[in-house]
C-alpha positions in Angstrom: 0.0 0.0 0.0 2.9 2.4 0.9 4.4 1.8 -2.6 1.1 2.5 -4.3 0.8 5.8 -2.4 4.4 6.8 -3.3 3.8 6.1 -7.0 0.4 7.9 -7.0 2.1 11.0 -5.5 4.9 10.9 -8.1 2.5 10.4 -11.0 0.4 13.4 -9.7 3.5 15.5 -9.5 4.4 14.4 -13.0 1.0 15.3 -14.4 1.1 18.7 -12.7 4.6 19.4 -14.1 3.5 18.6 -17.6 0.6 21.1 -17.3 2.9 23.8 -15.9 5.5 23.4 -18.6 3.3 22.5 -21.5 4.0 25.9 -23.2 7.8 25.7 -23.3 9.9 22.7 -22.1 13.1 23.6 -24.0 16.3 23.8 -21.9 19.7 25.0 -22.9 22.5 22.5 -23.7 20.1 19.6 -23.0 19.7 16.2 -24.7 16.0 15.8 -25.2 14.6 12.4 -24.0 12.5 11.7 -27.1 13.3 11.0 -30.7 15.1 14.4 -31.0 17.7 12.9 -28.7 18.7 10.1 -31.0 22.4 10.1 -31.8 23.1 12.9 -29.4 26.0 11.9 -27.2 27.3 14.5 -24.8 24.8 17.3 -24.1 25.0 19.9 -26.8 27.2 23.0 -26.3 25.6 26.3 -27.3 26.8 29.7 -26.1 23.3 31.3 -26.7 21.3 31.4 -23.5 17.5 31.5 -23.3 17.4 31.7 -19.5 15.0 34.2 -18.0 13.8 32.6 -14.7 14.1 29.2 -13.0 12.4 26.6 -15.2 11.5 23.1 -14.0 11.1 20.4 -16.7 9.4 17.3 -15.4 9.6 14.3 -17.6 9.5 10.5 -17.5 9.8 7.2 -19.3 7.8 4.0 -19.3 8.8 0.7 -20.8 7.1 -2.7 -21.1 8.4 -5.9 -22.8 6.8 -9.1 -24.0 9.4 -11.9 -23.8 9.3 -15.2 -25.7 12.8 -16.7 -25.0 13.9 -20.3 -24.6 17.2 -21.3 -22.8 19.2 -24.5 -22.3 22.6 -25.7 -21.3 24.7 -28.9 -21.5 23.7 -32.2 -20.0 25.1 -32.3 -16.5 25.1 -28.6 -16.1 23.3 -26.9 -13.2 19.5 -26.7 -13.5 17.9 -23.7 -15.2 14.9 -21.6 -14.1 11.8 -22.7 -16.1 10.6 -19.7 -18.1 7.6 -19.1 -20.4 6.3 -16.5 -22.8 4.8 -13.5 -21.0 5.1 -9.8 -20.0 7.9 -8.5 -17.8 7.4 -6.0 -15.0 6.8 -2.6 -16.4 9.5 0.0 -15.5 9.3 3.7 -15.1 11.6 6.7 -14.6 10.9 10.2 -13.3 13.3 13.0 -14.5 13.7 16.5 -13.0 15.7 18.9 -15.1 16.0 22.5 -13.8 17.5 25.6 -15.3 18.8 27.3 -12.2 20.6 30.3 -13.7 22.2 31.3 -17.0 24.5 28.4 -17.9 23.7 26.4 -14.8 21.4 23.3 -15.0 20.5 20.4 -12.7 19.5 16.8 -13.6 18.0 14.2 -11.3 16.7 10.8 -12.3 14.5 8.5 -10.1 13.7 5.0 -10.9 10.0 4.6 -10.0 10.1 0.9 -10.6 12.8 -1.4 -12.0 13.7 -5.0 -12.3 15.9 -4.7 -9.3 13.5 -2.7 -7.1 9.7 -2.3 -7.3 9.9 0.8 -5.3 11.2 4.3 -6.1 14.9 5.2 -5.6 17.3 7.8 -6.9 19.6 6.8 -9.7 21.7 10.0 -9.4 22.0 13.6 -10.6 24.5 16.3 -11.4 25.0 20.0 -11.9 26.1 21.2 -15.4 27.9 24.5 -15.9 28.2 26.0 -19.3 29.1 29.5 -18.4 30.0 31.4 -15.2 27.7 34.4 -15.5 25.8 33.2 -12.4 28.9 34.2 -10.5 29.9 37.3 -12.4 28.6 38.6 -15.7 31.3 37.7 -18.4 33.5 35.7 -16.1 36.0 33.7 -18.2 33.5 34.0 -21.1 36.2 33.4 -23.8 37.1 30.1 -22.1 33.6 29.0 -21.3 32.6 29.2 -25.0 34.3 25.8 -25.2 34.2 24.4 -21.6 31.5 22.4 -19.8 31.8 21.2 -16.2 29.7 18.4 -14.6 29.7 17.5 -10.9 27.5 15.1 -9.0 26.7 11.5 -8.2 26.2 10.7 -11.9 26.5 8.5 -14.9 30.2 8.4 -15.8 31.1 9.3 -19.4 33.2 6.3 -20.2 32.8 5.2 -23.8 29.9 6.0 -26.1 27.9 2.9 -25.7 26.2 4.2 -22.6 24.6 6.9 -24.7 22.7 4.2 -26.7 21.8 1.9 -23.8 18.5 1.4 -22.0 18.6 3.2 -18.7 15.8 1.3 -16.9 12.6 2.8 -18.6 14.5 5.3 -20.8 15.0 2.9 -23.7 14.1 5.2 -26.7 17.8 5.7 -27.6 18.5 1.9 -27.8 17.6 0.5 -31.2 17.5 -3.0 -29.6 16.0 -4.3 -26.4 19.1 -5.5 -24.4 22.3 -3.6 -23.6 25.7 -5.0 -24.3 27.0 -8.2 -22.7 29.6 -6.4 -20.6 27.5 -3.4 -19.7 30.0 -0.5 -19.1 27.9 1.7 -16.9 28.2 3.1 -13.4 27.1 6.0 -11.3 29.8 7.5 -9.0 30.5 10.8 -7.2 32.8 12.8 -9.3 33.4 15.6 -11.8 34.2 15.9 -15.5 35.6 18.9 -17.5 34.9 19.1 -21.2 36.6 21.1 -23.9 35.0 21.2 -27.3 36.0 23.2 -30.4 35.5 22.7 -34.1 34.3 19.1 -33.7 37.1 18.1 -31.3 36.3 16.8 -27.9 38.5 16.3 -24.8 37.3 15.3 -21.4 39.0 14.5 -18.1 37.3 13.5 -14.9 37.7 11.7 -11.5 35.4 9.8 -9.3 35.6 8.3 -5.8 35.1 4.8 -7.2 32.0 4.1 -5.0 28.5 3.2 -6.2 27.0 3.1 -2.7 28.4 6.1 -0.8 29.8 5.6 2.7 32.3 7.3 5.0 33.1 4.0 6.7 36.9 3.2 6.4 38.0 -0.2 5.2 40.8 -0.7 7.7 41.5 -4.3 6.6 41.9 -3.9 2.8 42.4 -0.1 2.5 40.1 2.5 1.0 39.5 2.8 -2.7 41.7 5.1 -4.7 40.1 7.7 -7.0 39.2 6.5 -10.5 40.4 8.5 -13.5 38.2 8.8 -16.6 39.1 10.5 -19.9 37.8 10.8 -23.5 39.2 12.2 -26.7 37.3 12.4 -29.9 36.1 14.1 -33.1 32.4 14.6 -34.0 31.5 16.5 -37.1 28.5 16.9 -39.4 30.5 16.8 -42.6 27.6 17.8 -44.8 23.8 17.4 -44.8 24.1 13.7 -45.5 27.2 12.6 -43.6 28.2 12.6 -40.0 31.4 11.1 -38.5 32.3 10.5 -34.9 35.3 8.7 -33.4 36.2 8.6 -29.7 38.5 6.8 -27.4 37.9 6.5 -23.6 39.7 5.3 -20.6 38.7 4.4 -17.0 41.3 3.4 -14.5 41.2 2.4 -10.9 44.5 1.8 -9.1 43.1 0.2 -6.0 39.7 -0.9 -4.7 38.0 -3.8 -2.9 35.3 -3.5 -5.5 34.8 -1.6 -8.7 31.4 -1.1 -10.4 32.1 -0.3 -14.1 30.5 -3.7 -15.1 28.2 -4.0 -12.1 26.9 -0.4 -11.7 23.4 -0.9 -13.2 21.0 -1.1 -10.3 18.0 -1.2 -12.6 18.5 -4.6 -14.2 19.0 -6.4 -17.5 16.3 -6.9 -20.1 16.4 -10.6 -20.7 14.6 -11.8 -17.7 15.8 -15.1 -16.0 17.8 -16.4 -18.9 20.4 -18.9 -17.7 19.3 -18.3 -14.1 19.0 -21.1 -11.6 15.8 -22.0 -9.7 15.8 -21.6 -5.9 16.5 -24.7 -3.8 12.9 -24.9 -2.7 11.6 -24.8 -6.2 10.1 -21.4 -6.0 10.8 -18.8 -8.6 13.9 -16.8 -8.2 13.0 -13.2 -7.6 13.7 -10.6 -10.3 16.0 -8.7 -7.8 18.0 -11.8 -7.1 18.7 -12.4 -10.8 18.6 -8.9 -12.2 21.8 -9.2 -14.4 20.9 -12.3 -16.4 22.3 -12.3 -19.9 25.2 -10.1 -18.9 28.8 -10.9 -18.0 30.9 -9.2 -15.3 34.7 -10.0 -15.6 35.1 -9.3 -11.9 38.0 -6.9 -12.0 37.3 -5.5 -8.6 40.7 -4.7 -7.2 42.6 -3.1 -10.1 40.9 -2.1 -13.3 41.9 -0.5 -16.6 39.4 -0.2 -19.4 39.8 1.4 -22.8 37.0 1.7 -25.3 37.0 2.9 -28.9 33.7 3.9 -30.7 33.3 4.8 -34.3 29.9 6.3 -35.4 29.0 7.0 -39.0 25.6 8.2 -40.3 25.1 8.6 -44.1 21.5 9.6 -44.9 19.5 6.8 -43.4 22.3 4.3 -43.0 23.9 4.2 -39.5 26.9 2.3 -38.0 28.0 2.2 -34.4 31.0 0.2 -33.3 32.8 -0.8 -30.2 36.2 -2.2 -29.3 36.8 -2.5 -25.6 40.0 -3.7 -24.0 40.0 -4.2 -20.3 42.1 -5.9 -17.6 42.3 -6.2 -13.8 42.1 -8.6 -10.9 40.3 -9.4 -7.7 41.7 -9.2 -4.2 43.9 -12.3 -3.7 44.7 -12.7 -7.4 48.4 -12.2 -8.3 48.2 -11.5 -12.1 45.8 -9.4 -14.0 43.3 -11.0 -16.3 42.1 -9.7 -19.6 38.7 -9.3 -21.4 37.9 -8.0 -24.9 34.5 -6.9 -26.0 33.4 -6.2 -29.6 30.2 -4.6 -30.8 28.8 -3.5 -34.2 25.4 -2.1 -35.0 24.2 -1.5 -38.6 20.8 0.2 -39.0 18.8 1.7 -41.7 16.3 4.4 -40.8 13.7 5.3 -43.3 10.4 7.2 -43.9 10.0 10.9 -44.4 11.1 11.6 -40.8 13.1 8.3 -40.3 10.3 7.0 -38.1 11.1 3.4 -39.1 14.3 1.4 -38.8 15.6 -2.1 -39.0 19.1 -3.6 -38.5 21.3 -5.9 -36.6 23.9 -6.0 -33.8 26.8 -8.3 -33.2 28.3 -8.4 -29.7 31.0 -10.7 -28.3 33.1 -11.1 -25.1 36.3 -13.1 -24.8 37.7 -13.2 -21.3 40.1 -14.9 -18.9 37.5 -15.8 -16.3 38.2 -15.8 -12.6 37.5 -19.6 -12.7 40.7 -20.0 -14.7 38.9 -20.8 -18.0 39.0 -18.8 -21.2 35.4 -18.1 -22.0 33.6 -16.7 -25.0 30.1 -15.2 -25.2 28.5 -14.2 -28.5 25.1 -12.5 -29.2 23.3 -11.5 -32.4 20.3 -9.2 -32.5 18.0 -8.6 -35.5 15.1 -6.2 -35.2 13.4 -3.0 -36.0 11.3 -0.2 -34.6 8.6 2.3 -35.3 8.4 5.8 -33.8 4.6 6.3 -33.7 5.3 9.8 -32.4 8.6 11.4 -31.3 7.7 10.2 -27.7 6.4 6.7 -28.5 8.6 3.8 -29.8 7.6 0.2 -30.5 10.4 -2.3 -31.3 10.8 -6.0 -31.7 13.9 -8.2 -32.0 15.1 -11.7 -32.3 18.1 -12.4 -30.0 20.4 -15.4 -29.8 23.3 -15.7 -27.3 25.8 -18.6 -26.8 28.3 -19.4 -24.1 31.5 -21.3 -24.7 34.4 -22.4 -22.5 32.7 -22.6 -19.1 33.6 -25.4 -16.8 31.8 -28.7 -16.9 28.8 -28.5 -14.6 28.7 -24.7 -14.5 25.2 -23.4 -15.2 26.6 -21.6 -18.3 28.3 -24.8 -19.7 27.0 -25.2 -23.2 24.5 -22.5 -22.5 22.4 -20.6 -25.0 19.2 -18.7 -25.3 17.2 -17.3 -28.2 13.8 -15.9 -28.9 11.7 -12.8 -29.6 11.3 -9.8 -27.4 8.9 -6.8 -28.1 9.1 -3.6 -26.2 7.0 -0.4 -26.1 8.5 2.8 -24.7 7.0 6.2 -23.9 9.5 9.0 -23.1 8.9 12.7 -22.7 
């Protein structure tokens, strides 16, 4: 009953905010959460300000999937959860974006419901600074034409894949249903400084390496060192038909008892219960207990270095996005670093007078030196398409197949594979 009351209050606030801001919901240097935000990576940088007074933009996202997936593993492997064709738990986000002053904006996202939690909790938020006029008119104006500063407990800008992933219910930017196998995503307390000029991008940042914040000292293992994140790239609309983008990113943690780059998503994966075990008493495993099914975490918790390269090309309706990720690290107690490599490639064709339709495919693979001592491989193929009914409503369907190789005999993933159809409907505004 308490959860119902919470959700009712939030929905009422959302409806009120929509009424208040129906006339003008535009914000400066802001990635819109609908179709207009497709293929927008970092928030735009524009020196023209439209700020007059504090403006609160209340938005949200809702997503629902129908899943028809089968899974199996080798004879002698651990038992799998029986799954059937049906709907998943609907997920919802609430977004607050506030223009506080000229060049100063705040973002806050709350998961109203997710696979991991059926009750509201805050994902994170940040301040974004695009000029310093709120301190003193004209302060460092020549520099701030090119500089953006972000500070908060926020989604870290490592790689470009996180701009195209499903963030709980915000799935309108993802052309497919699932995220990548090694889901490079985390929210940590930190800051990032951007410099952008003539298509070139440079970013450097630092975080405290923690997902769950605490001042308690780890006197046994030692406290985590700061993590360093950086990105270099070039992004240019060459002409009306052709856009090119290429970036390289790095995330490095010198010391920690646990890192979260591949375990930072608290909302949950899309492919529900695939390759998951049943509980010992035969009851269904809860969604929260198996919320990362279909993903792989290499377990580099003590030391971690990750590098990602992302090319993006869009020529008229044809669109390519690629990924090469090289990562290594180790757990506490391990002597040598292990390695993992992730590859990804998406090829889409968007068509219609406003490119409201698309179809395409994605290839994704992970090869890793697993903590078990085995060299493992995971491969996934997605084929699907979508229809933007309006700029705020997307329906998409895909066929997915994923295969596991190299896992130890008897492991639940030994000879594992899953495949089937998933349909998803998204509303985002």
